[in-house]
SEKE-116217 format. One record per residue: x, y, z of N, C-alpha, C, CB in turn; residue in one letter; residue number from 0. Coordinates in Angstrom, 2 decimals. Glycine has a CB too. Example, Ala and Ser with C-alpha at 12.3 -4.5 7.8 and 13.67 -1.06 7.14 Angstrom:
residues 2
PT      n.px      n.py      n.pz     ca.px     ca.py     ca.pz      c.px      c.py      c.pz     cb.px     cb.py     cb.pz   torkol   paba
PT     13.19     -5.69      7.80     12.30     -4.50      7.80     13.20     -3.30      7.80     11.31     -4.47      9.05        A      0
PT     12.85     -2.25      7.08     13.67     -1.06      7.14     12.90      0.03      7.87     14.08     -0.60      5.72        S      1
***
This chain:
residues 182
PT      n.px      n.py      n.pz     ca.px     ca.py     ca.pz      c.px      c.py      c.pz     cb.px     cb.py     cb.pz   torkol   paba
PT     91.40     59.94    -55.72     91.19     61.07    -56.59     90.00     60.80    -57.50     92.45     61.38    -57.41        M      0
PT     89.13     61.78    -57.66     87.93     61.62    -58.47     88.30     61.57    -59.95     86.93     62.76    -58.20        A      1
PT     87.63     60.68    -60.67     87.90     60.61    -62.11     87.18     61.75    -62.81     87.46     59.23    -62.70        K      2
PT     87.72     62.14    -63.94     87.10     63.23    -64.68     86.10     62.64    -65.65     88.16     64.10    -65.43        T      3
PT     84.99     63.30    -65.77     83.92     62.86    -66.67     83.52     64.05    -67.52     82.70     62.29    -65.88        L      4
PT     83.59     63.87    -68.79     83.25     64.95    -69.71     81.82     64.78    -70.19     84.22     64.98    -70.92        K      5
PT     81.14     65.89    -70.34     79.79     65.89    -70.87     79.88     65.81    -72.39     79.00     67.16    -70.42        L      6
PT     79.10     64.94    -72.99     79.10     64.86    -74.45     78.46     66.13    -75.01     78.33     63.59    -74.95        R      7
PT     78.61     66.33    -76.28     78.04     67.52    -76.93     76.51     67.48    -76.80     78.46     67.59    -78.44        A      8
PT     75.95     68.62    -76.41     74.50     68.71    -76.25     73.91     69.20    -77.56     74.12     69.67    -75.07        V      9
PT     73.02     68.39    -78.15     72.40     68.75    -79.43     71.43     69.92    -79.24     71.66     67.53    -80.05        R     10
PT     71.10     70.57    -80.36     70.19     71.73    -80.29     68.83     71.35    -79.69     70.00     72.33    -81.70        R     11
PT     68.30     70.22    -80.09     67.00     69.80    -79.55     67.10     69.58    -78.03     66.49     68.50    -80.25        S     12
PT     68.23     69.04    -77.60     68.43     68.84    -76.16     68.61     70.17    -75.44     69.65     67.93    -75.91        E     13
PT     69.25     71.14    -76.10     69.41     72.46    -75.50     68.05     73.12    -75.28     70.29     73.35    -76.38        Q     14
PT     67.13     72.95    -76.27     65.78     73.51    -76.12     65.04     72.84    -74.96     64.98     73.35    -77.43        R     15
PT     65.16     71.53    -74.87     64.52     70.79    -73.77     65.10     71.25    -72.44     64.70     69.25    -73.95        V     16
PT     66.41     71.38    -72.38     67.08     71.81    -71.15     66.61     73.20    -70.72     68.60     71.80    -71.35        L     17
PT     66.55     74.12    -71.66     66.11     75.48    -71.33     64.66     75.47    -70.83     66.26     76.41    -72.55        A     18
PT     63.82     74.70    -71.50     62.41     74.63    -71.09     62.27     74.01    -69.70     61.58     73.82    -72.12        A     19
PT     63.03     72.98    -69.43     62.94     72.29    -68.13     63.47     73.17    -67.00     63.72     70.95    -68.17        K     20
PT     64.48     73.96    -67.28     65.01     74.84    -66.24     64.01     75.94    -65.87     66.33     75.47    -66.70        L     21
PT     63.12     76.30    -66.81     62.09     77.31    -66.54     60.82     76.70    -65.95     61.74     78.06    -67.82        R     22
PT     60.67     75.39    -66.08     59.44     74.70    -65.64     59.37     74.64    -64.12     59.37     73.27    -66.24        D     23
PT     58.42     75.33    -63.54     58.28     75.38    -62.08     57.47     74.21    -61.53     57.64     76.68    -61.66        L     24
PT     56.90     73.39    -62.40     56.09     72.28    -61.93     56.93     71.02    -61.67     55.01     71.96    -62.95        S     25
PT     58.19     71.05    -62.04     59.05     69.88    -61.80     59.36     69.75    -60.32     60.36     69.99    -62.61        L     26
PT     59.57     68.51    -59.88     59.98     68.30    -58.50     61.41     68.84    -58.35     59.89     66.79    -58.11        S     27
PT     61.78     69.16    -57.13     63.11     69.73    -56.86     64.20     68.76    -57.30     63.27     70.06    -55.37        A     28
PT     63.99     67.47    -57.08     65.01     66.48    -57.44     65.22     66.42    -58.95     64.61     65.10    -56.91        R     29
PT     64.13     66.42    -59.72     64.25     66.37    -61.18     64.87     67.66    -61.70     62.85     66.14    -61.84        V     30
PT     64.46     68.80    -61.15     65.02     70.09    -61.55     66.53     70.11    -61.30     64.33     71.26    -60.80        H     31
PT     66.94     69.51    -60.18     68.36     69.46    -59.82     69.16     68.71    -60.90     68.55     68.77    -58.45        Q     32
PT     68.58     67.67    -61.45     69.26     66.89    -62.50     69.55     67.75    -63.72     68.42     65.65    -62.90        R     33
PT     68.53     68.51    -64.14     68.72     69.39    -65.29     69.74     70.49    -64.98     67.37     70.02    -65.71        Y     34
PT     69.73     71.01    -63.76     70.70     72.04    -63.37     72.12     71.51    -63.41     70.37     72.59    -61.97        R     35
PT     72.30     70.25    -63.01     73.64     69.64    -63.06     74.17     69.67    -64.49     73.61     68.18    -62.52        I     36
PT     73.33     69.23    -65.43     73.74     69.21    -66.84     74.04     70.62    -67.33     72.66     68.55    -67.72        I     37
PT     73.21     71.59    -66.94     73.43     72.97    -67.36     74.74     73.51    -66.82     72.27     73.85    -66.90        E     38
PT     75.05     73.24    -65.57     76.30     73.73    -64.97     77.51     73.11    -65.65     76.32     73.43    -63.46        E     39
PT     77.45     71.83    -65.93     78.58     71.16    -66.60     78.68     71.64    -68.04     78.41     69.59    -66.55        V     40
PT     77.55     71.89    -68.69     77.54     72.40    -70.07     78.20     73.78    -70.15     76.11     72.47    -70.61        R     41
PT     78.06     74.57    -69.09     78.67     75.91    -69.04     80.17     75.85    -68.81     78.02     76.74    -67.95        K     42
PT     80.73     74.67    -68.58     82.17     74.54    -68.45     82.66     74.22    -67.04     82.81     75.78    -68.90        G     43
PT     81.80     74.07    -66.10     82.23     73.72    -64.74     82.51     72.22    -64.66     81.16     74.13    -63.69        R     44
PT     83.36     71.88    -63.72     83.61     70.45    -63.50     82.39     69.84    -62.83     84.90     70.22    -62.64        S     45
PT     82.32     68.52    -62.82     81.18     67.84    -62.20     81.14     68.14    -60.70     81.27     66.30    -62.43        V     46
PT     82.30     68.19    -60.06     82.36     68.48    -58.63     81.87     69.91    -58.36     83.80     68.29    -58.09        V     47
PT     82.29     70.86    -59.18     81.84     72.24    -59.02     80.33     72.36    -59.27     82.60     73.16    -59.98        Q     48
PT     79.86     71.66    -60.28     78.42     71.68    -60.59     77.62     71.11    -59.41     78.12     70.86    -61.88        A     49
PT     78.10     70.03    -58.83     77.42     69.43    -57.68     77.39     70.40    -56.51     78.12     68.12    -57.26        A     50
PT     78.50     71.10    -56.31     78.57     72.08    -55.22     77.58     73.22    -55.45     80.01     72.63    -55.08        D     51
PT     77.50     73.71    -56.67     76.59     74.83    -56.98     75.13     74.40    -56.89     76.88     75.38    -58.38        R     52
PT     74.84     73.18    -57.29     73.46     72.69    -57.29     73.04     72.26    -55.88     73.30     71.52    -58.27        V     53
PT     74.00     71.82    -55.09     73.70     71.42    -53.72     73.44     69.93    -53.57     72.52     72.16    -53.22        G     54
PT     74.25     69.13    -54.26     74.12     67.68    -54.11     75.52     67.08    -53.97     73.36     67.05    -55.31        C     55
PT     75.57     65.81    -53.66     76.86     65.13    -53.54     77.43     64.92    -54.94     76.71     63.78    -52.77        H     56
PT     78.74     64.96    -55.05     79.36     64.87    -56.38     79.10     63.52    -57.04     80.85     65.11    -56.29        F     57
PT     78.88     62.46    -56.27     78.61     61.15    -56.88     77.26     61.17    -57.61     78.62     60.03    -55.82        T     58
PT     76.30     61.91    -57.06     75.00     62.03    -57.73     75.18     62.78    -59.05     73.98     62.77    -56.81        I     59
PT     75.97     63.84    -59.02     76.22     64.60    -60.24     76.91     63.73    -61.28     77.07     65.86    -59.93        A     60
PT     77.89     62.94    -60.86     78.57     62.02    -61.79     77.56     61.05    -62.41     79.69     61.24    -61.08        Y     61
PT     76.67     60.51    -61.58     75.68     59.56    -62.09     74.80     60.19    -63.16     74.81     59.05    -60.95        D     62
PT     74.32     61.42    -62.91     73.42     62.05    -63.88     74.13     62.50    -65.15     72.72     63.23    -63.25        W     63
PT     75.37     62.92    -65.04     76.13     63.26    -66.25     76.37     61.98    -67.07     77.50     63.94    -65.89        V     64
PT     76.69     60.91    -66.37     76.91     59.63    -67.06     75.62     59.17    -67.75     77.39     58.54    -66.05        H     65
PT     74.49     59.28    -67.06     73.21     58.88    -67.67     72.86     59.76    -68.86     72.08     58.94    -66.62        R     66
PT     73.13     61.06    -68.74     72.87     61.95    -69.87     73.74     61.55    -71.06     73.13     63.42    -69.48        F     67
PT     75.02     61.24    -70.80     75.91     60.84    -71.88     75.42     59.57    -72.57     77.33     60.63    -71.35        N     68
PT     74.79     58.67    -71.83     74.29     57.42    -72.41     73.00     57.60    -73.18     74.08     56.40    -71.32        E     69
PT     72.02     58.32    -72.58     70.69     58.33    -73.19     70.02     59.69    -73.23     69.81     57.39    -72.47        S     70
PT     70.75     60.75    -73.05     70.14     62.08    -73.09     69.22     62.28    -71.89     69.36     62.27    -74.40        G     71
PT     68.14     63.02    -72.13     67.21     63.33    -71.04     66.12     62.26    -70.89     66.57     64.68    -71.27        F     72
PT     66.28     61.18    -71.60     65.25     60.12    -71.64     64.86     59.62    -70.24     65.74     58.95    -72.47        E     73
PT     65.83     59.40    -69.35     65.54     58.80    -68.04     65.49     59.82    -66.91     66.57     57.77    -67.71        R     74
PT     65.55     61.10    -67.21     65.63     62.10    -66.16     64.37     62.17    -65.30     65.90     63.45    -66.76        F     75
PT     63.22     61.95    -65.92     61.97     62.10    -65.17     61.28     60.77    -64.91     61.04     63.01    -65.91        E     76
PT     61.89     59.69    -65.28     61.30     58.38    -65.02     61.45     58.02    -63.55     61.94     57.30    -65.90        Q     77
PT     60.43     57.39    -63.03     60.50     56.88    -61.67     61.44     55.67    -61.72     59.07     56.50    -61.09        V     78
PT     62.40     55.57    -60.79     63.38     54.50    -60.87     62.77     53.10    -60.89     64.33     54.62    -59.72        P     79
PT     61.78     52.86    -60.07     61.13     51.56    -60.05     59.65     51.80    -59.78     61.77     50.60    -58.97        N     80
PT     58.86     52.01    -60.81     57.48     52.45    -60.61     56.60     51.45    -59.87     56.87     52.75    -61.92        P     81
PT     56.92     50.20    -59.93     56.10     49.19    -59.25     56.62     48.88    -57.86     56.04     47.92    -60.07        K     82
PT     57.65     49.57    -57.42     58.21     49.29    -56.10     59.16     48.12    -56.13     57.10     49.03    -55.10        G     83
PT     59.53     47.68    -54.97     60.44     46.56    -54.86     59.78     45.29    -55.37     60.92     46.38    -53.41        R     84
PT     60.49     44.48    -56.16     59.89     43.23    -56.62     59.59     42.34    -55.42     60.83     42.50    -57.63        P     85
PT     58.48     41.64    -55.45     58.13     40.82    -54.29     59.12     39.68    -54.07     56.74     40.25    -54.46        P     86
PT     59.38     39.40    -52.81     60.27     38.30    -52.45     59.51     36.99    -52.46     60.91     38.55    -51.07        I     87
PT     58.25     37.07    -52.08     57.43     35.88    -51.89     56.28     35.88    -52.88     56.89     35.82    -50.44        L     88
PT     56.06     34.76    -53.54     54.95     34.63    -54.47     53.70     34.20    -53.71     55.28     33.63    -55.59        K     89
PT     52.55     34.40    -54.30     51.29     34.04    -53.67     51.20     32.58    -53.32     50.14     34.41    -54.56        G     90
PT     51.69     31.72    -54.21     51.63     30.28    -53.94     52.52     29.89    -52.75     52.06     29.49    -55.19        E     91
PT     53.65     30.58    -52.59     54.50     30.31    -51.43     53.80     30.71    -50.14     55.84     31.05    -51.57        Q     92
PT     53.09     31.83    -50.17     52.35     32.27    -48.99     51.25     31.27    -48.65     51.76     33.67    -49.22        L     93
PT     50.55     30.76    -49.66     49.51     29.75    -49.41     50.11     28.49    -48.80     48.78     29.41    -50.71        R     94
PT     51.28     28.08    -49.29     51.94     26.90    -48.73     52.35     27.14    -47.28     53.17     26.52    -49.57        E     95
PT     52.84     28.34    -46.99     53.21     28.68    -45.61     52.00     28.59    -44.70     53.81     30.10    -45.54        L     96
PT     50.87     29.13    -45.13     49.65     29.07    -44.32     49.19     27.63    -44.16     48.53     29.92    -44.96        V     97
PT     49.26     26.83    -45.23     48.88     25.41    -45.13     49.74     24.68    -44.12     49.00     24.73    -46.50        D     98
PT     51.03     24.93    -44.15     51.94     24.28    -43.20     51.62     24.75    -41.78     53.42     24.58    -43.56        V     99
PT     51.37     26.04    -41.61     51.09     26.59    -40.28     49.80     26.00    -39.70     50.98     28.11    -40.34        A    100
PT     48.82     25.72    -40.56     47.55     25.17    -40.09     47.58     23.66    -39.90     46.46     25.54    -41.05        L    101
PT     48.63     23.02    -40.40     48.73     21.56    -40.25     49.42     21.22    -38.93     49.51     20.94    -41.44        S    102
PT     49.35     19.96    -38.59     50.02     19.49    -37.39     51.45     19.07    -37.74     49.23     18.30    -36.74        S    103
PT     52.41     19.40    -36.92     53.78     18.95    -37.19     53.90     17.42    -37.17     54.74     19.56    -36.16        P    104
PT     53.04     16.77    -36.38     53.07     15.31    -36.33     52.71     14.72    -37.70     52.10     14.79    -35.26        L    105
PT     51.79     15.36    -38.42     51.42     14.90    -39.77     52.60     14.96    -40.72     50.27     15.76    -40.32        E    106
PT     53.51     15.84    -40.45     54.66     16.04    -41.32     55.89     15.29    -40.83     54.98     17.51    -41.43        R    107
PT     55.67     14.40    -39.85     56.76     13.55    -39.37     57.72     14.24    -38.42     57.52     13.03    -40.52        G    108
PT     57.28     15.29    -37.76     58.15     16.01    -36.84     57.85     15.58    -35.40     57.96     17.54    -37.00        L    109
PT     58.84     15.63    -34.52     58.69     15.07    -33.17     58.02     16.01    -32.15     60.03     14.69    -32.65        P    110
PT     57.29     17.01    -32.59     56.62     17.91    -31.65     55.19     18.09    -32.13     57.36     19.29    -31.53        F    111
PT     54.32     18.55    -31.23     52.90     18.57    -31.55     52.37     19.94    -31.96     52.13     18.09    -30.39        S    112
PT     53.11     21.00    -31.70     52.64     22.34    -32.04     53.77     23.15    -32.69     52.11     23.07    -30.79        N    113
PT     53.37     24.03    -33.60     54.35     24.88    -34.27     54.68     26.08    -33.39     53.82     25.35    -35.63        W    114
PT     55.93     26.44    -33.38     56.34     27.77    -32.92     56.80     28.48    -34.18     57.48     27.73    -31.79        S    115
PT     56.88     29.78    -34.14     57.30     30.51    -35.34     58.70     30.11    -35.77     57.24     32.03    -35.09        V    116
PT     59.67     30.01    -34.86     61.01     29.59    -35.30     61.03     28.19    -35.93     61.97     29.62    -34.13        P    117
PT     60.25     27.25    -35.34     60.21     25.90    -35.91     59.53     25.90    -37.27     59.47     24.93    -34.95        K    118
PT     58.45     26.67    -37.40     57.75     26.76    -38.67     58.65     27.38    -39.74     56.46     27.58    -38.51        L    119
PT     59.33     28.45    -39.39     60.22     29.12    -40.34     61.37     28.20    -40.75     60.77     30.42    -39.73        A    120
PT     61.94     27.50    -39.78     63.03     26.58    -40.08     62.57     25.46    -41.01     63.61     25.98    -38.79        E    121
PT     61.39     24.89    -40.72     60.84     23.82    -41.55     60.61     24.31    -42.99     59.51     23.29    -40.95        Y    122
PT     59.99     25.50    -43.11     59.69     26.03    -44.45     60.95     26.38    -45.23     58.81     27.27    -44.33        C    123
PT     61.96     26.88    -44.53     63.23     27.17    -45.23     63.91     25.88    -45.66     64.18     28.00    -44.33        R    124
PT     63.85     24.85    -44.80     64.49     23.57    -45.14     63.81     22.92    -46.34     64.44     22.61    -43.94        A    125
PT     62.48     23.07    -46.45     61.73     22.50    -47.57     61.71     23.44    -48.78     60.30     22.19    -47.15        K    126
PT     62.41     24.56    -48.66     62.51     25.59    -49.71     61.14     26.16    -50.09     63.18     25.00    -50.95        R    127
PT     60.26     26.26    -49.11     58.98     26.91    -49.32     59.11     28.42    -49.19     57.94     26.39    -48.33        L    128
PT     60.15     28.86    -48.49     60.40     30.28    -48.26     61.82     30.64    -48.66     60.15     30.65    -46.79        L    129
PT     62.03     31.88    -49.08     63.41     32.35    -49.26     64.05     32.52    -47.88     63.46     33.70    -50.07        P    130
PT     65.33     32.74    -47.79     65.97     32.89    -46.47     65.54     34.20    -45.80     67.51     32.86    -46.61        P    131
PT     64.49     34.10    -44.98     63.96     35.26    -44.27     64.00     35.00    -42.77     62.51     35.59    -44.73        V    132
PT     63.86     36.06    -42.00     63.94     35.94    -40.54     62.64     35.36    -39.97     64.23     37.30    -39.90        S    133
PT     62.72     34.90    -38.74     61.54     34.38    -38.05     60.51     35.49    -37.87     61.93     33.78    -36.68        D    134
PT     60.96     36.69    -37.58     60.04     37.81    -37.39     59.29     38.11    -38.69     60.79     39.05    -36.91        E    135
PT     59.94     37.94    -39.80     59.30     38.16    -41.09     58.17     37.15    -41.28     60.32     38.06    -42.25        W    136
PT     58.44     35.89    -40.90     57.42     34.84    -40.99     56.26     35.17    -40.05     58.02     33.44    -40.64        V    137
PT     56.57     35.64    -38.84     55.52     36.02    -37.88     54.63     37.12    -38.48     56.16     36.50    -36.55        R    138
PT     55.24     38.08    -39.14     54.46     39.17    -39.74     53.60     38.67    -40.90     55.39     40.29    -40.22        R    139
PT     54.14     37.76    -41.69     53.35     37.18    -42.78     52.13     36.46    -42.23     54.21     36.21    -43.61        L    140
PT     52.34     35.67    -41.19     51.23     34.93    -40.59     50.19     35.90    -40.01     51.74     33.97    -39.49        L    141
PT     50.66     36.92    -39.34     49.74     37.90    -38.75     48.94     38.60    -39.85     50.52     38.94    -37.92        R    142
PT     49.59     38.90    -40.97     48.90     39.54    -42.08     47.81     38.64    -42.65     49.90     39.91    -43.18        R    143
PT     48.00     37.34    -42.55     47.01     36.38    -43.03     45.99     36.01    -41.96     47.70     35.12    -43.52        E    144
PT     46.06     36.67    -40.81     45.08     36.43    -39.76     45.45     35.31    -38.81     43.76     36.13    -40.37        G    145
PT     46.67     34.84    -38.88     47.12     33.78    -37.99     48.10     34.35    -36.98     47.78     32.62    -38.80        L    146
PT     48.09     33.79    -35.80     49.08     34.23    -34.81     49.55     33.03    -34.03     48.50     35.32    -33.86        S    147
PT     50.78     33.09    -33.63     51.34     32.02    -32.80     50.79     32.21    -31.39     52.92     32.04    -32.82        A    148
PT     50.18     31.20    -30.87     49.59     31.28    -29.54     50.53     30.66    -28.53     48.22     30.58    -29.50        Q    149
PT     50.48     31.20    -27.32     51.23     30.57    -26.25     50.51     29.28    -25.91     51.35     31.52    -24.99        R    150
PT     51.23     28.21    -25.84     50.62     26.91    -25.63     50.89     26.45    -24.21     51.14     25.88    -26.65        I    151
PT     49.82     26.12    -23.51     49.97     25.53    -22.18     49.96     24.02    -22.36     48.83     26.01    -21.19        R    152
PT     50.93     23.38    -21.80     51.00     21.93    -21.94     50.73     21.27    -20.60     52.38     21.48    -22.50        T    153
PT     50.28     20.07    -20.65     50.08     19.27    -19.45     50.30     17.83    -19.83     48.65     19.49    -18.83        W    154
PT     50.53     17.06    -18.83     50.77     15.63    -19.08     49.43     14.94    -19.25     51.60     14.98    -17.92        K    155
PT     49.40     13.99    -20.11     48.19     13.21    -20.34     48.43     11.80    -19.82     47.79     13.20    -21.85        R    156
PT     47.42     11.29    -19.20     47.53      9.95    -18.65     47.08      8.93    -19.68     46.68      9.81    -17.35        S    157
PT     47.70      7.78    -19.63     47.32      6.68    -20.51     46.29      5.78    -19.82     48.56      5.86    -20.93        H    158
PT     45.93      6.09    -18.57     44.97      5.31    -17.80     43.58      5.51    -18.39     45.00      5.71    -16.29        D    159
PT     42.88      4.43    -18.79     41.55      4.59    -19.37     40.51      5.11    -18.37     41.08      3.26    -19.93        P    160
PT     40.78      4.98    -17.07     39.84      5.46    -16.05     40.25      6.83    -15.51     39.75      4.45    -14.91        E    161
PT     41.15      7.51    -16.19     41.67      8.79    -15.70     40.57      9.82    -15.47     42.69      9.34    -16.69        F    162
PT     39.63      9.93    -16.44     38.58     10.94    -16.32     37.74     10.74    -15.07     37.70     10.92    -17.55        D    163
PT     37.44      9.51    -14.73     36.62      9.27    -13.53     37.42      9.47    -12.25     36.05      7.86    -13.56        S    164
PT     38.73      9.26    -12.31     39.56      9.37    -11.11     40.04     10.80    -10.85     40.76      8.47    -11.24        K    165
PT     40.13     11.64    -11.88     40.82     12.92    -11.73     40.14     13.87    -10.75     40.91     13.59    -13.06        K    166
PT     38.85     13.82    -10.58     38.17     14.71     -9.66     37.82     14.03     -8.34     36.92     15.25    -10.30        N    167
PT     38.18     12.77     -8.17     37.82     12.03     -6.96     38.51     12.60     -5.72     38.18     10.55     -7.11        A    168
PT     39.69     13.15     -5.86     40.40     13.66     -4.69     39.90     15.02     -4.26     41.87     13.73     -4.98        S    169
PT     39.06     15.69     -5.07     38.57     17.03     -4.72     37.76     17.00     -3.42     37.73     17.60     -5.87        A    170
PT     36.99     15.93     -3.19     36.19     15.84     -1.97     37.07     15.72     -0.74     35.23     14.66     -2.04        D    171
PT     38.17     14.99     -0.86     39.03     14.78      0.30     39.91     15.97      0.60     39.87     13.57      0.10        S    172
PT     40.22     16.80     -0.41     41.10     17.95     -0.18     40.34     19.27     -0.05     42.10     18.07     -1.30        T    173
PT     39.04     19.23     -0.23     38.24     20.44     -0.17     38.37     21.15      1.16     36.80     20.13     -0.45        G    174
PT     38.36     20.42      2.27     38.45     21.03      3.60     39.81     21.65      3.80     38.17     20.00      4.70        A    175
PT     40.83     21.03      3.28     42.19     21.54      3.46     42.37     22.86      2.71     43.23     20.51      2.99        A    176
PT     41.73     22.96      1.55     41.87     24.17      0.75     41.16     25.34      1.40     41.33     23.95     -0.66        R    177
PT     40.03     25.07      2.04     39.27     26.17      2.64     40.00     26.75      3.83     37.90     25.71      3.06        R    178
PT     40.76     25.93      4.53     41.50     26.41      5.68     40.63     26.49      6.93     42.11     27.77      5.38        G    179
PT     41.24     26.80      8.06     40.46     26.87      9.31     39.56     28.09      9.35     41.40     26.88     10.53        P    180
PT     38.42     27.92     10.02     37.48     29.04     10.12     37.49     29.60     11.46     36.10     28.63      9.77        R    181
***
């Protein structure tokens, strides 16, 4: 069952503001709706009835009546968060992420020679360089900084000091076999 919420007494100065705002055609529809909610409740309708007449959900109407009771029309036209969502990552953390991505994992004592995004993200989260974010989020951060994870082709390396001179020696003997019969 919905709780009942009473509108506090509307002062004369607030009544003048309310009347002016209801006539103001330059207001956005959402802001105008807030003033209409207060007007409907001021006329004696319940919050649920006011929400129905204005065309919004009753929880929104309850919120705006509650806000009006707390601070009048002070917050009716304020943008809820004018600067947007607070950043999750600071600039210095992003620089550290890029530094780690450009370094070799071997330098950091890890048993592999190249970073993958999941390994990089796991390392940075373990060292608390990043908040708990997904691997895809790390990939997007790197891409935004001009870095991308490359597909790495691996091959075995020989420890033979004469490997370079020997590696192409068999090409002469297998050349005829590769060409096939004519």
